[in-house]
C-alpha positions as CSV (number, residue, x, y, z in Angstrom):
1,M,-98.4,-30.6,-41.5
2,N,-99.5,-27.8,-39.2
3,I,-96.6,-28.5,-36.8
4,K,-94.1,-28.2,-39.7
5,R,-95.7,-24.9,-40.8
6,F,-95.6,-23.7,-37.2
7,L,-91.9,-24.6,-36.8
8,L,-91.1,-23.0,-40.1
9,L,-92.9,-19.8,-39.0
10,I,-90.8,-19.7,-35.8
11,M,-87.6,-20.2,-37.7
12,T,-88.5,-17.4,-40.1
13,I,-89.2,-15.0,-37.2
14,A,-85.9,-16.0,-35.5
15,L,-83.9,-15.5,-38.7
16,C,-85.5,-12.1,-39.3
17,T,-84.6,-11.1,-35.7
18,L,-81.0,-12.2,-36.0
19,T,-80.7,-10.4,-39.4
20,A,-82.1,-7.2,-38.0
21,C,-79.3,-7.1,-35.3
22,N,-76.4,-8.7,-37.1
23,W,-76.4,-6.7,-40.3
24,T,-73.8,-4.5,-38.6
25,V,-70.2,-5.4,-37.9
26,G,-69.4,-6.6,-34.4
27,E,-71.4,-7.6,-31.4
28,C,-74.6,-6.2,-29.8
29,Y,-74.3,-4.4,-26.5
30,P,-76.9,-3.5,-23.8
31,R,-77.9,0.1,-24.1
32,E,-76.5,1.0,-20.7
33,E,-73.1,-0.4,-21.7
34,W,-73.3,1.6,-24.9
35,E,-74.1,4.8,-23.0
36,G,-71.6,4.2,-20.2
37,G,-68.7,3.1,-22.5
38,A,-68.4,-0.2,-20.7
39,G,-66.7,-3.2,-22.1
40,A,-63.4,-3.5,-24.0
41,G,-63.7,-2.3,-27.6
42,G,-67.3,-1.2,-26.9
43,P,-69.2,0.6,-29.6
44,V,-69.1,4.3,-30.2
45,G,-71.4,6.7,-32.0
46,P,-75.1,7.4,-31.8
47,P,-77.5,4.6,-31.2
48,V,-79.2,2.7,-34.1
49,P,-82.5,0.8,-34.0
50,V,-82.7,-1.7,-31.1
51,I,-84.1,-5.1,-30.5
52,T,-85.9,-5.8,-27.2
53,S,-87.0,-9.0,-25.5
54,V,-88.7,-9.8,-22.2
55,A,-88.8,-13.6,-22.5
56,S,-86.4,-15.5,-20.2
57,G,-83.5,-17.0,-22.2
58,D,-84.4,-15.0,-25.4
59,F,-81.7,-13.1,-27.3
60,G,-80.9,-10.0,-25.3
61,A,-82.6,-11.1,-22.1
62,D,-81.1,-10.1,-18.8
63,P,-79.2,-13.1,-17.4
64,Q,-79.8,-11.8,-13.9
65,G,-83.6,-11.8,-14.4
66,G,-83.8,-8.1,-14.1
67,G,-86.5,-7.7,-16.8
68,E,-86.3,-6.0,-20.1
69,R,-82.9,-4.9,-21.4
70,K,-82.4,-2.9,-24.6
71,I,-79.8,-4.1,-27.0
72,Q,-77.7,-1.7,-29.1
73,C,-75.9,-2.9,-32.2
74,N,-72.7,-1.5,-33.6
75,K,-72.4,0.8,-36.5
76,T,-70.9,-0.4,-39.8
77,D,-67.2,0.1,-40.5
78,S,-68.1,2.5,-43.4
79,E,-69.5,5.1,-41.0
80,E,-67.2,7.6,-39.4
81,E,-66.9,7.2,-35.6
82,E,-67.7,10.2,-33.5
83,S,-65.7,11.6,-30.6
84,P,-66.6,10.1,-27.2
85,S,-68.7,12.3,-25.0
86,D,-66.2,11.7,-22.1
87,N,-63.7,14.5,-22.2
88,S,-61.1,12.4,-20.5
89,E,-60.6,10.4,-23.7
90,R,-60.1,13.5,-25.9
91,P,-56.5,14.5,-26.7
92,T,-55.5,17.6,-24.8
93,G,-53.4,20.5,-26.1
94,S,-49.8,21.2,-25.2
95,P,-49.5,22.6,-21.6
96,T,-47.4,25.5,-22.9
97,S,-48.0,27.7,-25.8
98,P,-45.3,28.4,-28.3
99,Q,-43.2,31.5,-27.5
100,D,-43.7,34.6,-29.4
101,P,-40.6,35.0,-31.7
102,C,-41.0,38.8,-31.5
103,P,-42.0,39.6,-27.9
104,G,-43.2,43.1,-27.1
105,I,-41.4,45.4,-24.7
106,G,-44.0,44.6,-22.0
107,D,-42.8,41.0,-22.1
108,I,-39.4,41.9,-20.7
109,A,-39.1,41.6,-17.0
110,G,-36.7,40.9,-14.2
111,S,-34.2,42.8,-12.0
112,G,-31.0,44.1,-13.4
113,A,-30.0,46.3,-16.4
114,T,-31.3,45.3,-19.8
115,F,-30.1,46.8,-23.1
116,L,-33.0,46.5,-25.6
117,S,-33.0,47.0,-29.3
118,C,-35.2,45.7,-32.1
119,S,-34.2,44.0,-35.4
120,D,-35.9,44.7,-38.7
121,A,-37.6,41.3,-38.6
122,C,-39.6,42.3,-35.6
123,S,-40.1,46.0,-36.4
124,S,-43.9,45.6,-36.4
125,K,-43.8,44.6,-32.7
126,C,-41.7,47.6,-31.6
127,P,-42.7,51.2,-31.3
128,P,-42.3,53.2,-34.5
129,G,-38.7,54.5,-34.9
130,M,-37.6,52.8,-31.7
131,A,-34.0,53.5,-30.8
132,P,-31.9,51.1,-28.6
133,W,-32.4,51.9,-25.0
134,V,-31.4,50.5,-21.6
135,Y,-33.7,49.6,-18.7
136,G,-31.8,49.8,-15.4
137,G,-33.8,47.9,-12.8
138,F,-31.6,47.3,-9.8
139,D,-33.2,47.0,-6.4
140,P,-32.0,48.1,-2.9
141,S,-32.0,44.4,-1.9
142,D,-29.1,43.9,-4.3
143,F,-27.0,45.9,-1.9
144,N,-26.8,44.1,1.4
145,F,-24.6,46.3,3.6
146,V,-23.1,44.9,6.7
147,V,-21.1,46.7,9.4
148,I,-17.3,46.1,9.3
149,I,-16.2,48.7,11.9
150,N,-18.6,50.1,14.5
151,D,-19.0,53.9,14.7
152,P,-17.3,55.1,18.0
153,G,-19.5,58.1,18.0
154,T,-16.6,60.6,18.3
155,G,-15.1,62.9,15.7
156,K,-16.6,64.1,12.4
157,G,-17.3,60.7,11.1
158,G,-16.7,57.0,11.8
159,G,-17.5,53.4,11.2
160,W,-17.5,51.4,8.0
161,Q,-19.9,49.2,6.1
162,E,-19.6,47.2,2.9
163,A,-21.8,45.3,0.5
164,K,-20.8,42.4,-1.8
165,V,-22.6,43.1,-5.0
166,N,-23.5,40.8,-7.9
167,L,-25.4,42.8,-10.6
168,E,-26.9,41.1,-13.6
169,F,-26.8,42.7,-17.1
170,R,-28.6,41.6,-20.2
171,R,-28.5,42.5,-23.9
172,L,-31.6,41.7,-25.9
173,T,-32.0,42.4,-29.6
174,I,-35.4,41.2,-30.6
175,P,-35.8,38.5,-31.8
176,H,-32.3,37.1,-30.9
177,P,-31.6,35.2,-27.6
178,I,-30.8,37.2,-24.5
179,K,-27.1,37.5,-23.5
180,S,-26.6,37.9,-19.8
181,W,-23.6,38.2,-17.5
182,I,-22.8,39.2,-13.8
183,C,-20.5,41.9,-12.6
184,S,-19.2,41.3,-9.0
185,F,-17.6,44.0,-6.9
186,S,-17.8,45.7,-3.4
187,I,-19.2,49.1,-2.3
188,G,-18.1,50.5,1.0
189,M,-19.0,53.8,2.8
190,P,-18.8,55.2,6.4
191,L,-21.6,54.8,8.9
192,R,-21.5,58.5,9.7
193,T,-20.0,61.5,7.9
194,E,-19.7,65.2,8.6
195,I,-21.6,66.2,5.5
196,Y,-24.3,63.5,5.2
197,G,-24.7,62.6,8.8
198,Q,-25.8,59.1,9.7
199,I,-25.8,56.5,6.9
200,D,-27.5,53.3,7.9
201,A,-27.7,50.2,5.7
202,D,-30.9,51.2,4.0
203,R,-29.6,54.6,3.0
204,A,-26.3,53.1,1.8
205,A,-28.3,50.7,-0.4
206,S,-30.4,53.5,-1.8
207,L,-27.4,55.6,-2.7
208,S,-25.7,52.5,-4.4
209,E,-28.9,51.7,-6.4
210,E,-29.0,55.3,-7.7
211,I,-25.4,55.4,-8.8
212,T,-25.2,52.0,-10.4
213,E,-28.4,52.6,-12.4
214,E,-27.1,55.9,-13.6
215,V,-23.9,54.2,-14.8
216,A,-25.7,51.2,-16.3
217,N,-27.8,53.5,-18.5
218,R,-24.8,54.9,-20.3
219,M,-22.7,51.8,-20.7
220,D,-21.8,50.2,-24.0
221,Y,-23.5,46.7,-24.0
222,D,-21.6,45.6,-27.1
223,L,-18.4,45.2,-25.0
224,P,-17.3,41.7,-23.9
225,P,-18.5,40.9,-20.4
226,G,-15.0,41.1,-18.8
227,I,-14.2,44.6,-20.3
228,F,-17.8,45.7,-19.6
229,C,-17.5,44.9,-15.9
230,S,-14.1,46.5,-15.5
231,R,-15.4,49.8,-17.0
232,F,-18.6,49.6,-15.1
233,I,-16.7,49.4,-11.8
234,D,-14.4,52.3,-12.8
235,Q,-17.3,54.5,-13.8
236,T,-19.3,53.6,-10.6
237,R,-16.4,54.7,-8.5
238,A,-15.9,57.9,-10.4
239,T,-19.6,58.7,-10.2
240,F,-19.7,58.3,-6.5
241,I,-16.8,60.7,-6.1
242,S,-18.2,63.3,-8.4
243,K,-21.9,63.2,-7.3
244,Y,-21.4,62.7,-3.5
245,K,-18.2,64.5,-2.6
246,G,-17.2,64.0,1.0
247,L,-19.1,60.7,1.3
248,G,-15.9,58.7,1.1
249,A,-17.5,55.8,-0.8
250,R,-15.2,53.2,-2.2
251,V,-15.9,50.8,-5.1
252,T,-13.4,47.9,-5.4
253,N,-13.0,44.6,-7.2
254,P,-14.1,41.6,-5.2
């Protein structure tokens, strides 16, 4: 009789132990696996009460004989899972931010000549009462002069140099897309003149930058690209003649 009572007591204790752990959904995991995220489909969320055992072969005992191991049971399905502490499992944002549909004037960059205006839709991003204007940003490097004929060093002038030019133009009406095109032509001038003396490649590039920017700032950017380029070349030629008389500069189609 005493043996039956003793066995019944053991079974009652075992049943209570299993009930304490298995009231949740899923399996029980060692605490270090819970905290380390080990195991496929391992539990997530904060720990709940644990069951410990030190007896060899008991539920939760370390099969390697390493002593006490703490067992962690899963949460119920009704509880909301929390985000893992490991940032590598968290979704990351888009690598690029969406573009501003109404960029400010400071957002416009790049070499070339840009016609800028602002539509009513983006008036709040533009200076009050802003009128259309042109930013002419050519660079001396756009004019790579090379010697065609060497200067003999005699007479009032001599030699010849030319640059093949490809200048970019843009029209930007915020917030509409940029329209861009290229005008190609050649600029030539002597290596030495009676009025201006020696003209090396750097000086020739500087003069060309000055003239082309001046012309770009007064062009009509509503013109079709082909007509625009034709008029730009004509006006660049005329401006060289009127501003630097005696230089002998030539502006020609490619």
